[in-house]
C-alpha positions in Angstrom: -11.4 -34.5 3.6 -12.8 -31.7 1.9 -11.3 -30.6 -1.4 -8.1 -28.4 -1.3 -8.7 -24.8 -0.7 -5.7 -23.1 -1.9 -6.2 -22.0 -5.6 -10.1 -22.1 -5.0 -12.3 -19.0 -5.6 -13.8 -18.8 -2.1 -16.5 -16.1 -1.8 -15.3 -13.8 1.0 -16.9 -14.7 4.2 -16.7 -11.1 5.8 -18.9 -9.6 3.0 -22.4 -10.3 4.6 -21.8 -8.1 7.5 -20.4 -5.3 5.3 -22.7 -5.1 2.6 -25.8 -5.5 5.3 -24.9 -2.5 7.2 -24.2 -4.6 10.4 -20.3 -4.0 10.6 -19.0 -1.7 13.0 -16.9 1.2 12.0 -15.1 3.7 14.2 -17.8 6.5 14.1 -20.5 3.8 15.2 -19.2 3.6 18.4 -20.6 5.4 21.0 -19.7 5.7 24.7 -21.3 7.0 27.9 -20.5 10.6 28.5 -18.5 11.0 24.8 -17.5 14.5 23.8 -17.0 15.3 20.2 -13.8 17.3 18.6 -13.4 19.6 15.8 -9.9 20.9 14.6 -9.4 24.4 13.7 -7.1 24.2 10.8 -4.8 27.3 9.3 -6.1 28.8 5.9 -2.7 29.7 5.6 0.1 27.9 3.8 2.8 29.4 6.3 1.8 32.0 9.1 2.6 32.8 12.5 0.0 32.5 15.1 -0.3 35.9 16.7 -3.1 35.2 19.0 -6.0 32.9 19.4 -9.2 34.1 21.0 -11.5 31.3 22.6 -14.0 33.2 24.4 -16.9 33.5 22.1 -16.6 29.7 21.6 -16.2 28.8 25.1 -19.0 30.8 25.9 -21.7 28.4 24.1 -23.6 26.2 26.2 -22.5 22.6 25.7 -18.8 23.7 24.6 -16.6 22.2 26.9 -13.6 24.2 25.9 -10.8 25.2 23.0 -7.4 24.0 23.2 -4.3 24.9 21.7 -1.0 23.6 22.1 0.0 25.5 25.0 -3.1 23.9 26.7 -2.3 20.1 25.8 1.5 20.4 25.7 1.9 18.6 28.9 0.8 15.6 27.2 2.8 15.7 24.0 6.0 14.1 25.1 7.4 13.8 21.5 6.4 14.9 18.3 4.8 12.8 15.5 7.1 9.9 14.0 8.9 9.5 11.2 10.0 5.9 11.3 12.7 6.1 8.7 15.3 8.1 10.5 18.1 5.8 9.1 19.2 8.5 6.3 22.7 9.7 7.7 21.8 13.5 6.9 18.2 13.4 7.2 16.8 16.9 8.8 13.6 16.2 10.9 12.2 19.2 12.3 9.5 18.4 15.2 6.1 17.9 14.0 3.8 18.3 16.7 -0.2 17.4 16.6 -1.1 21.3 17.3 1.1 23.9 15.8 2.8 25.7 18.7 3.8 28.9 16.8 4.0 28.6 13.1 1.4 26.8 10.4 3.4 25.1 7.6 0.5 24.3 5.4 -3.0 24.9 4.6 -4.9 22.7 7.0 -2.1 22.6 9.7 -4.1 21.9 13.3 -4.4 25.2 15.2 -6.8 24.3 17.8 -9.2 21.8 18.7 -13.0 22.8 19.7 -14.7 20.0 22.3 -18.2 20.0 22.6 -21.1 17.5 23.7 -22.3 17.4 19.9 -20.2 17.2 16.7 -22.2 19.9 15.0 -21.9 22.1 17.9 -18.3 21.7 18.1 -17.8 22.7 14.4 -20.4 25.7 15.0 -18.3 26.9 17.9 -15.2 26.6 15.9 -16.5 29.4 13.5 -16.3 31.7 16.5 -12.8 31.1 17.4 -10.7 34.2 16.1 -7.0 33.5 15.1 -5.0 36.0 14.0 -2.4 35.1 12.0 1.0 37.0 10.4 1.4 35.6 7.0 4.8 34.5 5.8 6.3 33.6 2.4 5.2 30.1 1.1 6.9 27.8 -1.2 5.1 25.1 -3.1 7.3 24.2 -6.1 9.9 21.6 -5.1 12.4 22.5 -7.8 12.1 26.1 -6.9 12.3 25.1 -3.3 16.0 24.3 -3.9 17.0 27.4 -5.4 19.3 29.9 -3.3 16.9 32.3 -1.3 13.7 30.4 -1.5 11.7 30.8 1.6 12.6 28.2 4.3 9.8 25.7 5.1 11.5 25.6 8.5 13.4 29.0 9.6 15.7 27.1 12.0 17.0 24.9 8.8 19.8 25.9 6.4 17.7 25.2 3.2 14.3 23.1 2.2 16.7 19.8 1.5 15.3 17.1 4.0 17.5 14.6 2.8 19.8 13.3 -0.4 20.2 10.1 -1.4 22.8 9.3 -4.0 23.7 5.7 -5.8 25.6 5.0 -8.7 27.0 1.9 -9.9 30.9 1.9 -11.3 30.4 2.1 -14.8 27.3 4.3 -15.4 29.5 7.3 -16.6 31.4 5.0 -19.2 28.1 3.4 -20.3 26.6 7.1 -21.3 30.0 8.3 -22.7 30.1 4.8 -25.2 26.3 5.0 -26.0 25.1 5.3 -29.4 21.8 7.1 -28.5 21.0 8.8 -25.5 17.5 9.8 -24.8 16.5 12.4 -21.8 13.3 13.4 -20.5 11.7 15.3 -17.7 8.5 14.1 -16.1 5.9 15.4 -13.6 4.4 13.0 -10.8 1.5 14.9 -10.1 -0.3 15.1 -6.4 -2.7 12.5 -5.6 -5.2 12.5 -2.4 -6.1 9.2 -1.1 -10.1 8.4 -0.3 -10.9 5.5 1.2 -14.6 4.7 1.2 -14.6 5.2 5.2 -12.9 8.5 6.2 -10.6 8.4 9.1 -12.3 8.7 12.8 -10.8 7.9 16.1 -12.5 7.3 19.9 -10.1 7.5 22.5 -11.0 6.4 26.2 -8.8 7.0 29.0 -9.4 5.2 32.5 -7.6 7.6 35.2 -8.0 4.8 37.8 -5.7 2.5 36.1 -3.8 4.5 33.9 -5.0 2.6 30.7 -5.3 4.1 27.3 -7.9 2.8 24.4 -7.8 4.3 21.1 -10.2 2.9 18.4 -8.8 4.1 15.1 -9.6 3.3 11.5 -5.8 2.4 11.0 -3.8 -0.1 8.9 -0.8 -0.4 11.8 -2.8 -1.0 15.0 0.1 -2.5 16.9 2.6 0.3 15.4 0.2 2.8 16.3 0.0 1.6 19.9 3.9 1.7 19.8 3.7 5.3 18.6 0.9 6.7 20.5 2.6 5.4 23.7 6.0 7.4 22.9 4.1 10.4 22.0 2.4 10.7 25.1 5.1 9.1 27.4 2.8 6.2 28.1 3.9 2.9 29.4 3.2 0.6 26.3 1.5 -2.0 28.0 -1.1 0.5 29.2 -2.0 1.5 25.9 -4.6 -0.5 23.7 -5.5 0.2 20.0 -8.4 -1.4 18.4 -9.1 -1.0 14.4 -12.5 -2.1 13.9 -13.6 -2.2 10.1 -11.4 0.1 8.2 -13.4 1.0 5.3 -10.2 1.0 3.0 -6.8 2.7 3.5 -4.6 2.4 0.2 -1.8 3.6 2.5 -3.8 6.6 3.7 -4.2 5.0 7.1 -0.9 3.8 7.3 0.1 6.9 9.6 0.1 8.3 13.0 -1.9 11.0 12.5 -2.3 14.4 14.5 -6.1 13.8 15.1 -5.0 10.5 17.0 -2.6 11.8 19.5 -5.2 14.9 19.9 -8.1 12.9 20.8 -5.8 10.6 23.1 -4.6 14.0 24.8 -8.1 15.4 25.5 -9.3 12.1 26.7 -6.3 12.2 29.2 -7.2 15.9 30.0 -10.8 15.6 30.1 -11.4 12.1 31.7 -14.0 11.5 29.2 -14.4 9.7 25.8 -13.5 11.7 23.1 -14.4 11.2 19.2 -13.1 12.7 16.0 -14.2 12.1 12.7 -13.2 13.2 9.1 -15.1 15.4 7.0 -14.6 14.7 3.2 -13.0 18.2 2.9 -10.8 17.5 5.5 -9.1 14.7 3.7 -7.5 17.2 1.0 -6.1 19.2 3.8 -5.1 16.6 6.5 -4.6 13.2 5.4 -1.2 12.5 3.6 -0.9 13.0 -0.1 0.6 10.8 -2.6 3.5 10.6 -5.6 4.3 14.1 -6.3 7.6 15.0 -7.5 9.6 15.8 -10.4 12.1 13.0 -12.3 14.7 13.9 -14.8 15.5 10.7 -16.4 18.3 9.6 -19.3 18.7 6.5 -21.0 21.8 5.1 -22.9 21.3 2.6 -25.7 22.9 1.2 -28.6 21.4 1.4 -31.8 20.0 -2.0 -31.7 17.8 -0.7 -28.7 19.8 -2.7 -26.3 19.5 -0.6 -22.9 23.0 0.3 -21.8 22.6 2.7 -18.7 20.0 4.7 -16.7 20.3 7.7 -14.6 17.5 9.5 -12.7 17.4 12.8 -10.8 14.4 12.6 -8.5 13.2 15.6 -6.5 10.6 14.4 -4.1 8.1 16.7 -2.4 7.9 15.6 1.1 5.6 18.5 1.8 5.7 20.5 5.0 7.0 17.6 7.2 8.7 14.2 7.3 5.8 11.9 7.4 5.9 8.3 9.2 7.5 6.7 5.8 7.6 9.8 3.5 11.3 9.7 3.0 11.5 6.2 2.2 8.8 6.0 -0.5 11.3 6.9 -3.0 13.9 4.9 -1.9 11.5 1.7 -2.6 11.1 3.1 -6.2 14.9 3.4 -6.3 14.9 -0.4 -5.7 12.9 -1.4 -8.7 14.1 1.5 -11.2 16.1 -0.8 -13.0 12.7 -2.8 -13.8 12.6 -5.9 -15.6 15.1 -5.2 -17.7 18.9 -6.7 -17.8 20.9 -3.7 -18.0 23.5 -3.3 -15.3 24.3 0.3 -15.3 22.4 2.6 -13.0 22.4 5.9 -11.2 20.1 7.5 -9.0 19.9 10.8 -7.2 17.3 11.5 -4.8 16.5 14.8 -2.9 13.7 15.3 -0.5 12.3 18.7 -0.4 10.2 20.7 2.3 7.2 22.6 0.9 4.3 24.4 2.3 1.8 21.5 1.8 0.2 18.9 3.4 2.8 15.9 3.8 3.1 12.8 1.5 3.6 9.3 2.1 2.9 5.8 1.0 0.1 5.6 -1.5 -0.9 2.1 -3.2 2.2 1.0 -4.6 4.5 3.8 -2.6 7.4 4.5 -4.8 6.9 1.6 -7.6 4.1 3.4 -9.5 6.4 6.6 -9.8 9.5 4.4 -10.8 7.7 2.1 -13.2 5.9 5.3 -15.0 9.0 6.9 -15.7 10.8 3.7 -16.9 8.1 2.5 -19.3 7.6 6.2 -20.7 11.3 5.8 -21.7 11.2 2.7 -23.0 8.6 4.2 -25.5 10.8 7.4 -26.2 13.8 5.4 -26.8 11.8 3.2 -29.3 10.4 6.0 -31.2 14.0 7.9 -31.4 15.2 4.7 -32.7 12.0 4.1 -35.3 11.7 0.7 -33.4 8.2 -0.6 -32.3 7.7 -0.2 -28.4 7.1 -4.0 -28.2 10.9 -4.9 -29.5 12.5 -2.4 -27.6 11.1 -4.3 -24.5 11.5 -8.0 -26.0 15.1 -7.7 -26.4 15.9 -6.0 -22.9 13.6 -8.2 -20.6 15.4 -10.7 -18.4 15.6 -13.9 -19.6 13.7 -16.9 -17.7 17.1 -18.9 -17.4 19.2 -15.8 -15.8 17.2 -15.8 -12.4 17.8 -15.2 -9.5 19.0 -12.0 -11.1 20.3 -9.3 -9.1 19.4 -5.6 -10.8 21.5 -2.7 -11.1 20.2 -1.2 -7.5 21.3 -4.2 -5.8 18.2 -6.3 -5.2 18.0 -9.7 -6.4 14.9 -10.4 -8.1 13.8 -14.5 -7.4 12.2 -15.9 -10.5 10.4 -14.7 -13.4 8.8 -15.4 -17.2 8.7 -11.7 -18.4 8.8 -12.7 -21.9 6.0 -15.2 -21.3 3.8 -12.9 -19.7 4.5 -10.2 -22.5 3.7 -12.6 -25.3 0.0 -13.7 -23.3 -0.9 -10.0 -23.2 0.1 -9.2 -27.1 -2.1 -12.3 -27.9 -4.9 -11.3 -26.0 -4.7 -7.9 -27.3 -4.2 -9.0 -30.8 -1.4 -6.6 -31.1 -0.9 -6.8 -35.0 -4.3 -6.8 -35.8 -4.8 -3.4 -33.7 -2.0 -2.0 -35.5 -3.4 -2.5 -38.8 -6.6 -1.0 -37.6 -4.8 2.0 -36.2 -2.9 2.9 -39.4 -6.5 2.0 -41.3 -7.8 5.1 -38.9 -5.3 7.3 -39.8 -5.7 6.9 -43.5 -8.9 7.6 -43.6 -8.7 10.9 -42.2 -11.0 10.6 -39.0 -10.3 13.1 -36.2 -10.8 9.9 -33.8 -7.1 8.3 -33.5 -6.4 5.0 -31.9 -3.4 4.2 -29.7 -2.0 1.4 -28.1 0.3 1.3 -24.9 2.1 -1.2 -22.7 4.1 -1.1 -19.4 6.2 -4.5 -18.5 6.6 -3.8 -14.9 8.2 -5.4 -12.0 7.6 -4.4 -8.2 9.1 -5.4 -4.8 6.4 -6.7 -2.2 6.6 -8.3 1.4 8.1 -5.0 3.2 10.5 -5.7 4.2 13.3 -8.1 4.8 16.3 -7.0 6.3 18.8 -8.6 4.5 17.1 -7.1 1.0 17.2 -3.7 2.0 20.6 -3.5 3.2 22.5 -0.2 2.0 19.2 1.6 1.3 18.7 3.3 4.6 15.8 1.2 5.6 15.3 1.7 9.3 13.5 -1.7 10.4 13.2 -5.3 10.2 9.5 -5.9 9.5 8.7 -9.4 10.1 4.8 -10.5 11.0 3.4 -12.5 13.5 0.6 -15.6 13.6 -1.0 -17.2 16.8 -2.9 -20.1 16.3 -5.4 -21.4 19.2 -6.7 -24.9 18.9 -9.7 -25.2 20.8 -11.0 -28.6 22.7 -13.4 -29.2 20.1 -10.7 -28.5 17.3 -12.2 -25.4 16.2 -9.5 -22.8 15.3 -9.0 -19.3 16.2 -6.0 -17.4 14.1 -4.3 -14.0 15.5 -2.8 -11.9 12.6 -0.8 -8.9 13.0 -1.6 -8.5 9.6 -4.8 -6.1 9.8 -7.1 -6.1 7.0 -8.8 -3.2 5.8 -10.8 -4.5 2.7 -8.4 -7.3 1.3 -10.3 -10.4 2.2 -8.0 -11.7 5.0 -10.7 -13.4 6.9 -11.3 -15.5 3.7 -7.8 -16.3 2.5 -6.3 -16.8 5.7 -9.1 -19.5 6.6 -8.4 -20.8 3.3 -4.9 -21.5 4.2 -5.5 -22.7 7.6 -8.1 -25.0 6.6 -6.1 -26.5 3.8 -2.9 -27.1 5.8 -4.8 -28.6 9.2 -7.3 -30.3 7.4 -10.3 -28.7 9.2 -13.5 -27.1 7.7 -13.1 -23.7 6.3 -16.1 -22.5 8.8 -14.0 -23.9 11.6 -11.5 -21.2 11.2 -12.0 -17.8 12.5 -9.2 -15.1 11.8 -8.8 -12.3 14.3 -6.9 -8.9 13.7 -7.0 -5.2 14.8 -7.0 -5.6 18.4 -3.5 -5.1 20.2 -4.9 -6.7 23.4 -5.4 -9.7 21.6 -2.8 -11.8 20.0 1.2 -11.0 19.3 2.8 -7.6 18.1 2.4 -7.5 14.5 3.6 -4.9 11.9 0.3 -4.3 9.8 -0.8 -4.3 6.5 0.7 -2.5 3.5 3.2 -3.1 0.5 1.5 -6.2 -0.9 3.1 -8.1 2.6 -0.2 -9.3 3.7 0.2 -12.9 2.1 3.9 -13.4 1.5 4.7 -12.2 5.2 1.5 -12.4 7.3 0.4 -15.3 5.6 3.6 -17.1 5.5 3.8 -16.4 9.6 0.1 -18.4 9.6 1.8 -21.1 7.4 4.6 -21.5 9.9 2.3 -21.7 12.6 0.3 -24.2 10.8 3.3 -26.4 10.0 4.2 -26.4 13.7 0.6 -27.3 14.7 0.8 -30.2 12.3 3.8 -31.5 13.6 2.6 -31.7 16.9 -0.9 -33.3 15.7 1.4 -36.0 13.8 3.3 -36.8 17.1 0.0 -37.2 19.0 -1.7 -39.4 16.4 1.6 -41.6 16.3 1.4 -41.9 19.8 -2.3 -42.9 20.0 -2.3 -45.1 17.0 1.0 -46.4 18.1 3.1 -46.2 14.7 6.2 -44.4 13.6 5.5 -40.8 12.8 6.6 -41.3 9.4 3.9 -43.9 9.1 1.0 -41.0 9.5 -0.3 -39.1 6.6 -1.0 -35.8 6.9 -3.7 -33.3 5.8 -3.0 -31.8 2.4 -0.9 -35.3 1.7 -4.1 -37.5 1.3 -5.9 -37.6 -2.3 -9.6 -36.5 -2.0 -10.6 -40.5 -3.0 -8.1 -42.2 -0.8 -9.7 -44.8 1.4 -8.6 -43.6 4.6 -10.8 -40.4 3.6 -13.9 -42.2 2.7 -13.3 -44.1 6.0 -13.3 -40.7 7.7 -16.3 -39.5 6.0 -18.2 -42.8 6.8 -17.1 -42.3 10.6 -18.8 -38.9 10.3 -15.7 -37.0 10.7 -16.5 -33.5 9.3 -12.8 -32.5 9.0 -9.4 -33.8 8.1 -7.6 -37.1 9.3 -4.4 -38.3 10.3 -4.1 -41.7 9.0 -1.7 -44.6 8.9 -0.4 -45.4 5.5 -2.1 -48.7 4.3 -4.4 -49.0 6.9 -7.5 -46.4 6.1 -9.3 -47.6 9.2 -7.0 -46.4 11.6 -7.3 -42.8 11.6 -8.0 -39.8 13.9 -9.8 -36.5 12.9 -8.0 -33.2 13.7 -10.9 -32.7 16.2 -10.2 -36.0 18.0 -6.4 -34.8 18.3 -7.3 -31.5 19.6 -9.6 -33.2 22.2 -6.6 -35.6 23.3 -4.1 -32.5 23.2 -6.3 -30.2 25.3 -8.1 -32.5 27.6 -6.4 -35.9 28.0 -4.4 -36.6 31.2 -0.4 -35.6 30.6 0.2 -39.5 30.3 -1.7 -39.5 27.3 0.5 -37.7 25.5 4.1 -38.6 24.2 6.5 -38.2 26.8 7.7 -35.0 27.6 5.0 -33.1 25.5 3.2 -29.9 26.7 -0.7 -30.2 26.5 -2.5 -28.0 23.8 -1.6 -27.4 20.4 -1.6 -23.5 20.5 1.6 -21.7 18.7 2.9 -18.4 18.4 5.2 -17.6 15.2 7.4 -14.4 14.2 8.4 -14.7 10.7 10.5 -13.0 8.5 11.2 -13.5 4.9 14.7 -13.9 3.6 13.9 -11.7 0.3 11.3 -9.5 -1.3 8.8 -11.1 -3.4 8.5 -9.7 -7.1 5.6 -9.7 -8.9 5.8 -8.4 -12.5 3.7 -8.8 -15.5 2.6 -6.9 -18.7 -0.3 -4.3 -19.1 -1.7 -3.2 -22.5 -4.2 -0.5 -23.1 -6.0 0.6 -26.4 -7.4 4.0 -26.4 -9.5 6.2 -28.9 -8.3 9.9 -28.6 -10.6 12.5 -30.2 -8.3 15.1 -31.4 -10.9 18.0 -32.1 -11.7 17.7 -28.3 -8.7 15.8 -26.5 -11.5 13.5 -25.1 -9.6 10.0 -24.5 -11.8 7.1 -24.4 -10.5 3.5 -23.1 -11.5 0.7 -25.3 -9.7 -2.3 -23.9 -7.5 -2.9 -20.7 -5.3 -6.4 -20.9 -3.5 -7.4 -17.7 -1.2 -10.5 -17.2 0.2 -10.3 -13.7 2.5 -12.8 -12.2 1.8 -13.1 -8.5 2.9 -16.3 -7.7 0.5 -19.1 -6.5 -2.7 -17.4 -6.4 -4.7 -18.5 -3.0 -7.8 -17.2 -3.8 -8.4 -16.3 -7.6 -11.5 -14.4 -7.1 -10.0 -12.0 -4.5 -6.7 -11.6 -6.3 -8.9 -10.6 -9.4 -10.6 -8.0 -7.5 -7.1 -6.7 -6.1 -6.3 -6.5 -9.8 -9.5 -4.4 -10.5 -9.2 -2.0 -7.9 -5.5 -1.2 -8.8 -6.3 -0.9 -12.4 -8.9 1.7 -11.6 -6.4 3.9 -9.6 -3.9 3.5 -11.8 -6.1 4.6 -14.7 -7.2 7.4 -12.3 -3.8 8.8 -11.6 -3.2 8.9 -15.7 -6.7 10.4 -16.9 -8.3 12.0 -14.1 -6.7 12.6 -10.6 -4.8 16.0 -9.8 -4.4 18.1 -6.7 -2.8 21.5 -7.7 -1.7 24.5 -5.6 -1.7 27.8 -6.6 1.6 29.9 -5.7 0.3 31.2 -2.0 0.0 27.4 -1.2 -3.6 27.3 -1.4 -4.9 23.8 -2.7 -7.3 24.1 -5.7 -10.2 21.8 -5.6 -10.4 20.4 -2.0 -14.0 18.5 -2.9 -15.4 15.5 -4.8 -17.1 18.1 -6.6 -13.9 19.5 -8.2 -11.2 16.3 -7.7 -12.1 13.9 -10.6 -12.4 10.3 -9.8 -13.5 7.4 -12.6 -16.9 6.2 -12.6 -17.9 2.9 -14.1 -18.8 4.4 -17.6 -15.4 5.7 -17.4 -13.4 2.2 -17.3 -13.6 -0.7 -19.8 -14.4 -4.5 -18.6 -10.8 -5.3 -17.6 -9.3 -8.6 -19.2 -7.1 -10.2 -16.6 -4.9 -13.3 -16.6 -2.5 -14.5 -14.4 0.9 -16.0 -15.6 2.5 -17.5 -12.6 6.0 -18.3 -11.5 5.8 -19.4 -7.9 8.4 -17.7 -5.6 11.1 -19.7 -4.0 11.2 -17.6 -1.3 8.3 -18.6 1.0 6.6 -22.2 0.9 3.1 -21.4 -0.8 5.3 -19.5 -3.7 3.0 -16.2 -3.5 4.5 -12.8 -4.6 1.7 -10.2 -3.8 -1.1 -8.6 -5.9 -2.6 -5.8 -4.2 -0.4 -2.9 -5.8 0.1 -4.5 -9.1 -2.5 -2.8 -10.9 -1.7 0.2 -9.6 1.7 -0.2 -11.0 1.4 -1.4 -14.3 -1.5 0.4 -15.5 -0.3 4.4 -15.5 2.2 4.2 -18.0 0.2 1.8 -20.3 -2.6 4.4 -20.5 -0.4 7.4 -21.1 1.9 5.4 -23.7 -1.6 4.5 -25.6 -2.5 8.3 -25.6 0.9 9.5 -26.8 0.8 6.1 -29.4 -2.1 7.8 -31.1 -0.6 11.1 -31.5 2.9 10.6 -32.1 2.7 10.7 -35.8 1.4 14.3 -35.1 4.4 15.4 -33.2 2.9 14.8 -29.4 5.9 13.2 -27.6 4.9 13.4 -24.1 1.9 14.6 -22.0 1.6 15.1 -18.2 -0.6 13.2 -15.9 -3.7 13.6 -15.8 -4.3 13.4 -19.7 -7.6 15.2 -19.4 -9.3 16.5 -22.6 -7.9 20.3 -22.1 -4.3 18.9 -21.9 -4.4 16.6 -24.6 -5.8 19.2 -26.9 -3.3 21.7 -25.9 -0.5 19.1 -26.6 -2.0 18.7 -30.0 -2.2 22.2 -31.0 1.4 22.8 -29.6 2.9 19.9 -31.8 0.8 21.4 -34.8 2.5 25.0 -34.2 6.0 23.4 -33.7 5.5 21.2 -37.3 
């Protein structure tokens, strides 16, 4: 028998094809007679489409045609979906794949050119003349709420998409009785997700049988299949979606995009395969954005630093339309706004607002980074107000380990945690006291380069989304996950999962889990995903749900296979089932394992207790289950070991941890240099430490990028400023330190593995740690806060403004 695979750093089995160039991405796909589409987009943030002149473009050789909403309207049976229509007052104006009359943001699709070559289609688009009548645009979400502001949708009374209000019974009294009230207004800047591989689609329609196949770089193939059928009015069983190599997503491919439906409509209209591939500049205009909002936060506290109440007013910028999950993203933040702290009084008002900008939706962390950022910044501001160390304020407010399960002030129940332990581990790793001494010495020396240290003690809700845990928060779905195990006659195993990977390493980690639970070789397990024609319906990959929901569906499927295999082994060995020891329950040096190896069994064994010579390998059991006569199986048992499971969690899982960052700030230039970054994360049982650490590293890079580099701004006319990677800043390797990561694990009781999730932790915990460190370095100069990103000009300006005030 092999050594246990759960907890081992197995190298990713999918990487060889990815790094050698043998993987297939959507843009690699070629079809006979395939045509290429290029989308013409509005250059105005808000404009009436007066006239579209196609003649010059359509006269070009090789151009099939130019198509507008009117040309394809017969195929558009329903607008693009918003999945969270559960808000009682949600205003959800129709969002059509091509704008029928009015463009509502720069990049809104107006028409599409189809040609025999991609470059030709793009050249032809330059010849399409569109006459616009410009309309007033609104870009600031706060100004969009003002009386008389230009309306994004003229048919609506105002620009409010929805309102969500929540308050505990005693929150007002807590503020009235507090010794100290601290209040601050925070800006969440707009971010543009950039996956390694841009979005791309190939649509193929077979008129003879009415079948539509859409190959898409999507995170949600099964949901995309459902919504494509709805948008085009097709029978769902005649729609197939295939997600090949996706090339990353981070939430940006958790969407039903206009271009997907346009490609399908064109394939139906023309009877030929249609390919559309995004250009990088289009990412800024047409892929949904993340984060933007205004958050006004108040803390009520005692002089001791004990937190007594939290109030949040959150204006969330929806962009021009409600995207698939956009309205619910702030609600995910609401759920964890109380954070890892014991405070019981809480009020939160969220206003979703339409503006003339690209729509916003889930981006790595989806609401939890926004919530954690303001919470952890406020903890530092509270500490400064009280003259306390930021660590001390957190230590007295963190939920003690003996109070779990703990129902927070928003109503969700944290399962388990050791928040003080993670904090202590991080403080020791960074040498907090030693750094404070070094910081004071630097100030005393008069150096223009100051040191700062910042921390973040975060919690997040993972495993979207158990219906019971989201009750009362307008969550509109019950997001289970599926798994199907096929056991072949030779004992090899194929697993179909609805958790469709886009870079997370599912083929490795899920194979580890199956091999460990069934007692087969790791190389005998194949993981299949991303094809709606293979395996059961699944809800997809997002919200750190892959392992804690998708993986647990696989776990449950393995348990059912094990149970049946045990019955067969007991029948063949003529002993009671209780006498069979299953894989995973036998030590690696047990006599029966040695016997199995001596007999040449390459995988695990089902052995009789006390009789090591009496054993059957999983392959032998599989052969008997699949090929033996019915009489060779226990009475009433169906042949085969195949099983299908739909798993729904009983609760979220709640990863938590402490991130601590040290920085050096040059007061003469405003430049911030990261010195060290320590991340101590509790993601429960770690299935593969190598992959988990990689997920933390990627998340830290994205969180730090928000803190110091990334921002998409719009001018007053709704024009995006900086729509290329020459202008939109990303960190590179020299900008980041070598991350120091540790796991401080408390296994979750809500699933048999004890896993919690790790994919978004780095993004959630890192951003406030960095800004806290920058502000800590400059606090004695009078700098209280710096809006993200803390670029050198912004840091320098904050220093100058504080100096003038002093």
